[in-house]
VONU-412114 format. One line per field, with one value per residue (C-alpha): residue number from 0; residue in one letter; y, x, z. Coordinates in nm, 4 decimals. Layout:
N
k	(NUM:...) .
r	(a:...) .
y	(Y:...) .
x	(X:...) .
z	(Z:...) .
***
This chain:
369
k	(0:1:2:3:4:5:6:7:8:9:10:11:12:13:14:15:16:17:18:19:20:21:22:23:24:25:26:27:28:29:30:31:32:33:34:35:36:37:38:39:40:41:42:43:44:45:46:47:48:49:50:51:52:53:54:55:56:57:58:59:60:61:62:63:64:65:66:67:68:69:70:71:72:73:74:75:76:77:78:79:80:81:82:83:84:85:86:87:88:89:90:91:92:93:94:95:96:97:98:99:100:101:102:103:104:105:106:107:108:109:110:111:112:113:114:115:116:117:118:119:120:121:122:123:124:125:126:127:128:129:130:131:132:133:134:135:136:137:138:139:140:141:142:143:144:145:146:147:148:149:150:151:152:153:154:155:156:157:158:159:160:161:162:163:164:165:166:167:168:169:170:171:172:173:174:175:176:177:178:179:180:181:182:183:184:185:186:187:188:189:190:191:192:193:194:195:196:197:198:199:200:201:202:203:204:205:206:207:208:209:210:211:212:213:214:215:216:217:218:219:220:221:222:223:224:225:226:227:228:229:230:231:232:233:234:235:236:237:238:239:240:241:242:243:244:245:246:247:248:249:250:251:252:253:254:255:256:257:258:259:260:261:262:263:264:265:266:267:268:269:270:271:272:273:274:275:276:277:278:279:280:281:282:283:284:285:286:287:288:289:290:291:292:293:294:295:296:297:298:299:300:301:302:303:304:305:306:307:308:309:310:311:312:313:314:315:316:317:318:319:320:321:322:323:324:325:326:327:328:329:330:331:332:333:334:335:336:337:338:339:340:341:342:343:344:345:346:347:348:349:350:351:352:353:354:355:356:357:358:359:360:361:362:363:364:365:366:367:368) .
r	(m:a:a:a:p:r:t:l:s:g:a:e:v:r:a:r:c:a:q:g:a:c:l:v:r:c:r:r:r:l:y:d:l:s:a:f:v:r:l:h:p:g:g:e:q:l:l:r:r:r:a:g:t:d:v:s:a:a:l:d:g:p:p:h:r:h:s:a:n:a:r:r:w:l:e:q:y:y:v:g:e:l:e:p:a:d:e:q:s:l:l:e:e:e:k:l:l:d:v:a:a:p:a:p:s:r:m:d:p:r:c:k:t:v:d:p:d:t:d:l:v:d:w:r:k:p:l:l:w:q:v:g:h:l:g:e:k:y:d:e:w:v:h:q:p:v:d:r:p:i:r:l:f:h:s:d:f:v:e:a:l:s:k:t:a:w:y:v:v:f:l:v:w:t:p:v:v:l:y:l:s:w:v:s:y:t:a:l:a:q:g:n:t:r:l:f:s:s:f:t:t:e:y:s:i:p:v:h:k:y:y:f:p:f:i:f:l:l:g:m:f:l:w:s:l:i:e:y:l:i:h:r:f:v:f:h:m:k:p:p:a:s:n:y:y:l:i:t:l:h:f:l:l:h:g:q:h:h:k:s:p:f:d:s:s:r:l:v:f:p:p:v:p:a:a:l:v:i:g:f:f:y:g:l:l:r:i:l:l:p:e:m:l:g:l:s:v:f:v:g:g:l:c:g:y:v:i:y:d:m:m:h:y:y:l:h:y:g:s:p:r:k:g:t:y:l:y:g:l:k:a:y:h:v:k:h:h:f:e:h:q:k:a:g:f:g:i:s:t:r:f:w:d:y:p:f:r:t:l:i:p:e:e:t:f:e:k:e:e) .
y	(-3.7753:-3.5933:-3.7972:-3.7245:-3.5013:-3.6694:-3.6294:-3.5832:-3.6020:-3.3267:-3.5636:-3.6121:-3.2376:-3.1797:-3.4626:-3.3252:-2.9765:-3.1219:-3.2763:-2.9352:-2.9081:-2.5889:-2.6933:-2.4311:-2.4516:-2.2467:-2.4211:-2.7737:-2.7032:-2.7861:-2.6299:-2.7341:-2.4140:-2.5825:-2.4888:-2.1326:-2.0201:-1.8627:-1.6750:-1.5165:-1.1373:-1.1362:-1.3674:-1.7356:-1.7112:-1.5484:-1.8519:-2.0955:-1.9469:-2.0115:-2.3780:-2.5979:-2.3036:-2.1503:-1.8579:-1.7474:-1.4314:-1.3460:-1.3714:-1.1226:-0.8874:-0.7188:-0.6193:-0.6321:-0.8214:-1.0587:-1.0127:-1.2548:-1.3504:-1.4353:-1.6575:-1.8190:-1.8795:-2.0461:-2.2955:-2.4402:-2.5872:-2.7536:-3.1061:-3.2187:-3.1750:-3.1938:-3.4759:-3.3535:-3.4662:-3.2563:-2.9601:-2.9741:-2.9850:-2.6858:-2.4938:-2.5616:-2.4374:-2.1191:-2.0587:-2.0998:-1.8582:-1.6174:-1.6359:-1.5104:-1.7825:-1.8821:-1.8584:-2.1283:-2.4488:-2.4332:-2.2675:-1.9024:-1.8939:-1.6075:-1.8269:-2.1126:-2.2347:-2.3213:-2.6624:-2.7515:-2.9608:-2.6850:-2.3639:-2.1252:-2.2604:-2.6105:-2.6284:-2.9426:-2.7354:-2.4206:-2.1199:-1.8498:-1.9481:-1.9893:-1.6682:-1.4492:-1.6319:-1.5335:-1.1899:-0.9966:-1.2694:-1.2310:-0.9349:-1.0966:-1.4394:-1.3191:-1.1316:-1.4390:-1.5872:-1.9579:-2.1602:-2.3734:-2.3539:-2.2146:-2.3552:-2.0995:-2.2720:-2.6091:-2.6246:-2.7463:-2.5349:-2.2114:-2.2896:-2.3295:-1.9906:-1.8267:-1.9359:-1.7897:-1.8678:-1.5557:-1.5879:-1.5842:-1.2134:-1.1436:-1.3586:-1.2137:-0.8428:-0.7782:-0.8271:-0.5898:-0.3270:-0.3593:-0.3437:-0.0459:0.1351:0.0978:0.2131:0.5164:0.6191:0.5885:0.7785:1.0603:1.0642:1.1570:1.4816:1.4603:1.4391:1.7623:1.8259:2.0272:1.9649:2.3250:2.4950:2.6627:2.5363:2.8501:2.6895:2.3403:2.2140:1.9319:1.6288:1.5107:1.1560:1.2699:1.3205:0.9538:0.8315:1.1057:1.0341:0.6636:0.7350:0.9553:0.6563:0.4406:0.7088:0.7328:0.3548:0.3649:0.5964:0.3735:0.0718:0.2425:0.3618:0.0232:-0.1605:0.0723:0.1593:-0.1462:-0.4406:-0.3250:-0.2081:-0.3462:-0.5064:-0.4666:-0.7690:-0.8092:-0.8110:-1.1636:-1.0508:-0.7752:-1.0099:-1.2681:-1.0034:-0.8825:-1.2368:-1.2956:-0.9708:-0.9708:-1.1459:-1.4833:-1.3394:-1.2192:-1.5511:-1.7494:-1.5034:-1.7690:-1.9489:-1.9107:-1.9595:-1.6564:-1.3865:-1.2274:-1.1175:-1.3666:-1.2253:-1.2444:-1.0233:-0.8113:-0.7435:-0.6041:-0.3614:-0.2645:-0.2053:0.0279:0.2443:0.2482:0.3680:0.6374:0.7711:0.7726:1.0018:1.2341:1.2670:1.2727:0.9189:0.8722:1.0744:0.8658:0.5482:0.6572:0.7199:0.3919:0.1793:0.3294:0.2429:-0.1096:-0.1527:-0.0299:-0.2930:-0.5736:-0.4597:-0.4386:-0.7940:-0.9372:-0.7464:-0.8590:-1.2216:-1.1646:-0.9939:-1.3128:-1.5758:-1.4039:-1.3766:-1.0284:-0.9453:-0.7659:-0.3896:-0.3677:-0.1801:-0.5047:-0.6376:-0.3363:-0.3714:-0.7408:-0.6689:-0.3824:-0.5951:-0.8881:-0.6432:-0.5340:-0.8943:-1.0019:-0.6940:-0.3677:-0.4534:-0.0951:0.0596:-0.0084:-0.0137:0.0607:-0.2537:-0.1529:0.1673:0.3246:0.6699:0.7160:0.5936:0.9197:1.1801:0.9603:0.8945:0.5167:0.4453:0.1528:0.2884:0.2734:0.1424:-0.1936:-0.2415:-0.2484:-0.4554:-0.8119:-0.8928) .
x	(1.8936:2.2275:2.5371:2.7274:3.0325:3.3695:3.5764:3.9541:4.1837:4.4250:4.7088:4.5577:4.5258:4.8874:5.0067:4.8247:4.9606:5.3114:5.2638:5.1870:4.8096:4.6617:4.3892:4.2388:3.9518:3.6721:3.6608:3.5617:3.4795:3.7742:3.8485:4.1109:4.2381:4.5180:4.3599:4.2960:4.6227:4.7648:4.4403:4.4106:4.4565:4.6697:4.9187:4.9979:5.2362:4.9742:4.7465:5.0361:5.1279:4.7730:4.7675:4.6378:4.5119:4.1748:4.0957:3.7718:3.9292:4.0912:3.7553:3.5991:3.9007:4.1351:4.2674:3.9254:3.6018:3.5549:3.2408:2.9494:3.0674:3.4132:3.2553:3.0318:3.3397:3.5134:3.2298:3.3115:3.6287:3.4625:3.6016:3.4748:3.4871:3.7639:3.7182:3.5521:3.8413:4.0844:3.8480:3.8383:4.2162:4.2445:3.9920:4.1970:4.5117:4.3300:4.2213:4.5782:4.6995:4.4129:4.2955:3.9466:3.6899:3.6522:3.3334:3.0656:3.1293:2.8043:2.8071:2.7045:2.3518:2.4582:2.7190:2.5303:2.7375:2.6053:2.4421:2.4296:2.1186:1.9169:2.0586:1.8412:1.9957:2.0798:2.4597:2.4475:2.3167:2.4486:2.3763:2.3412:1.9856:1.8771:1.9857:1.7311:1.4540:1.5929:1.4316:1.4614:1.6818:1.9502:2.1419:2.1898:2.2625:2.5278:2.7167:2.7509:3.0740:3.1470:3.4567:3.3359:3.3619:3.0734:2.9368:2.7558:2.6550:2.5170:2.7513:3.1023:3.2425:3.0780:3.1663:3.5321:3.5240:3.3939:3.7030:4.0514:4.3853:4.5616:4.8586:4.6359:4.5669:4.9400:5.0224:4.7454:4.7665:5.1334:5.2471:4.9667:5.0864:5.4462:5.3558:5.1194:5.3730:5.6304:5.3810:5.2814:5.6374:5.7651:5.4632:5.5192:5.8865:5.7841:5.6388:5.3041:5.0805:4.9369:4.7431:4.4524:4.2618:4.1773:4.0741:4.4165:4.7580:4.8164:4.6819:4.8207:5.0769:5.3076:5.3347:5.6951:5.8109:5.9523:5.5950:5.5069:5.5967:5.3804:5.0876:5.1285:5.1135:4.8092:4.6402:4.7237:4.5861:4.2636:4.2329:4.2439:3.9411:3.7598:3.8419:3.6808:3.3710:3.3041:3.3538:3.1270:2.8485:2.8362:2.9660:2.7980:2.4690:2.1770:1.9476:1.5724:1.4374:1.1642:1.3993:1.5206:1.7494:1.9296:1.9929:2.1304:2.3502:2.4809:2.5710:2.7485:2.9483:3.0466:2.8033:2.9671:3.2984:3.1469:2.9731:3.2921:3.5822:3.8545:3.7498:4.0875:3.9479:3.7177:3.9463:4.0489:3.8477:3.8338:4.0086:3.7088:3.4648:3.7614:3.8443:3.4933:3.5255:3.8798:3.7652:3.4920:3.7394:3.9787:3.7014:3.6012:3.9570:3.9843:3.6817:3.7984:4.1714:4.4083:4.4926:4.8411:4.7672:4.4558:4.6567:4.9220:4.6586:4.4888:4.8018:4.8742:4.5193:4.5579:4.8770:4.6858:4.4189:4.6766:4.8363:4.4906:4.3937:4.7288:4.7059:4.3479:4.4531:4.7467:4.5294:4.3231:4.5959:4.9219:5.0898:5.2466:5.4938:5.3480:5.3867:5.4077:5.1714:5.0265:4.9716:4.7532:4.5671:4.4996:4.3484:4.1504:4.0101:3.9211:3.7355:3.5408:3.4407:3.3530:3.2248:3.2158:3.0584:2.9306:3.2769:3.6385:3.5868:3.9507:4.1493:4.4882:4.4753:4.2637:4.3111:3.9609:3.7914:3.9021:3.7337:3.4252:3.4012:3.3877:3.6991:3.6736:3.7248:4.0868:3.9983:3.9113:4.2769:4.4522:4.7684:4.7759:5.0085) .
z	(4.6502:4.6368:4.7106:5.0308:4.9719:4.9621:5.2781:5.2874:5.5861:5.6754:5.5783:5.2314:5.1816:5.2846:5.0581:4.7540:4.8199:4.8499:4.5049:4.3551:4.3934:4.5383:4.7816:5.0105:5.2550:5.4030:5.7392:5.6265:5.2609:5.0324:4.6929:4.4386:4.2728:4.0774:3.7433:3.8547:4.0140:3.6958:3.6340:3.9768:3.9552:4.2697:4.1032:4.1228:4.4179:4.6372:4.6036:4.6279:4.9659:5.0860:4.9768:5.2571:5.4643:5.5485:5.3160:5.4851:5.6282:5.2933:5.1176:5.3568:5.3592:5.4158:5.1677:5.0018:5.0349:4.7436:4.5368:4.5179:4.1685:4.3045:4.5699:4.3104:4.0968:4.3906:4.4288:4.0867:4.2362:4.5363:4.5835:4.9244:5.3010:5.5561:5.8071:6.1298:6.3463:6.1451:6.1589:6.5391:6.5673:6.3363:6.5428:6.8566:6.6800:6.5811:6.9396:7.0638:6.7959:6.8692:6.5087:6.4263:6.3756:6.0112:5.8130:5.8497:5.6584:5.4631:5.1220:5.1181:4.9642:4.7358:4.5768:4.4180:4.1280:3.7832:3.7607:3.3890:3.4543:3.6217:3.4697:3.2695:2.9478:2.8280:2.8234:2.6096:2.3184:2.1425:2.3618:2.0962:2.0045:2.3675:2.5403:2.3607:2.5446:2.8870:2.8640:3.1890:3.3378:3.0691:3.2151:3.5561:3.4062:3.1601:3.4347:3.6556:3.5135:3.4930:3.4178:3.1293:2.7487:2.5450:2.2215:2.0056:1.6817:1.5679:1.2677:1.3526:1.0675:1.1804:1.5414:1.4433:1.2663:1.5853:1.7797:1.7468:1.9071:2.0365:1.8014:1.4910:1.5422:1.5617:1.2570:1.0407:1.1203:1.2028:0.8386:0.7320:0.9818:0.8625:0.4927:0.5247:0.7423:0.4664:0.2014:0.4099:0.4917:0.1331:-0.0003:0.2483:0.1501:-0.2061:-0.0699:-0.2526:0.0542:0.1886:0.5071:0.3593:0.0413:-0.0510:-0.3731:-0.3913:-0.2942:-0.0927:0.2260:0.1680:0.4163:0.2996:0.5267:0.5423:0.6099:0.9452:1.0645:1.0103:1.3648:1.5172:1.2838:1.3616:1.7365:1.6790:1.5189:1.8212:2.0524:1.8513:1.8657:2.2461:2.2363:1.9873:2.2054:2.5035:2.3144:2.1528:2.4804:2.6741:2.4305:2.2019:2.4004:2.7209:2.5831:2.7821:2.5260:2.5801:2.7638:2.5028:2.2022:2.1263:1.8431:2.0330:2.3258:2.0833:1.9157:2.2518:2.3548:2.0252:2.0466:2.4123:2.6452:2.5822:2.7030:3.0297:3.0839:3.0276:3.0732:3.0632:2.7474:2.5764:2.2252:2.2553:2.3970:2.0675:1.7636:1.4702:1.1599:0.9227:1.1207:1.2321:0.8659:0.8105:1.1031:1.0049:0.6462:0.7709:0.9610:0.6649:0.4360:0.6860:0.7066:0.3246:0.3164:0.5940:0.5159:0.2173:0.1088:0.2542:0.5654:0.6298:0.5691:0.8199:1.0869:0.9956:1.0288:1.3727:1.4776:1.3403:1.5421:1.8485:1.7822:1.7626:2.0892:2.2494:2.1513:2.2643:2.5901:2.6493:2.6187:2.8532:3.1148:3.1328:3.1068:3.1948:3.5340:3.5384:3.8113:4.1104:4.0983:3.7174:3.4873:3.3534:3.7067:3.7822:3.4516:3.5148:3.8571:3.7036:3.4221:3.6474:3.8727:3.5655:3.4966:3.8490:4.0272:3.8287:3.4929:3.4544:3.4970:3.4008:3.0239:2.9451:2.8653:2.7270:2.9327:3.2074:3.0516:2.9074:3.2254:3.3911:3.1669:3.1164:3.4935:3.4696:3.6746:3.9161:4.2714:4.3836:4.7305:4.5757:4.4751:4.8096:4.7938:4.9156:5.1992) .
***
């Protein structure tokens, strides 16, 4: 038999909020959002201003109706019920202020949170070897995000290799970008690199060192396209329900991130597998372009990758100022996670979502009051 929910008085709620906690309520149901305030796409201050208040109307809009995933996410922070006497006094205050009646105190049936004991997988064991058995249930399950860490492997060593702190990407790849930029620039300065490899030198065009910044930016631009294509067609492929191995591969590549979008150790790509992908693109450019020209494009793309990974981490854990470019990107990316998983594939930029017609509708981004 389930234990009765804990009850808190209005005075207790106000006292905890005064001490810095961020408790909100949906009529009598109380939620402690203290651990979530910095992650909220509307910004920390927006939630802080709502501490101690009823957020039922805000969940249903305006400015926008929160998705079922957002409501399910909220249920993870449920801490108890407001005492009935306090609820009645609040209802009387709302009547005097002519405030619309809040939502019912019971939990919305669409928003059942994850119970580790009854979920489709056993959270006490590594998930990677379990998800392939979900079959047709996998796609819905993996797009219902939870706020809990994920373990992938049995081996502690392999598990550690699958996790990466955000600054590791910067420390590993920034020196490589700087060194290869210097190599590319000095090689171009020698004047030996030519644009076309033809049978005669008559059609060869020398590439001067002054072109390096433009070639570098071209590499960054090409990376933004690659970022979009990988995110859309590889990370968001829908594996066949009957294929255990493709489901497992999808979860390893990206499904884990959608299941636990705020697992800070899994927001950037580990250097070892990243090196294999980066090596593939370097080899491809060596085949398609003259050596130093290909290297110049490559190093611009590598810089774009580093910026992308740093930005991705920031969009999950940063608190950009309202009205800035990053504020809009954070709201856009969170919408992708919680409501529009089949759109909004641009991360560092929305640019490619326009020509490929995968832009998340603008009406879902009305400004908060």
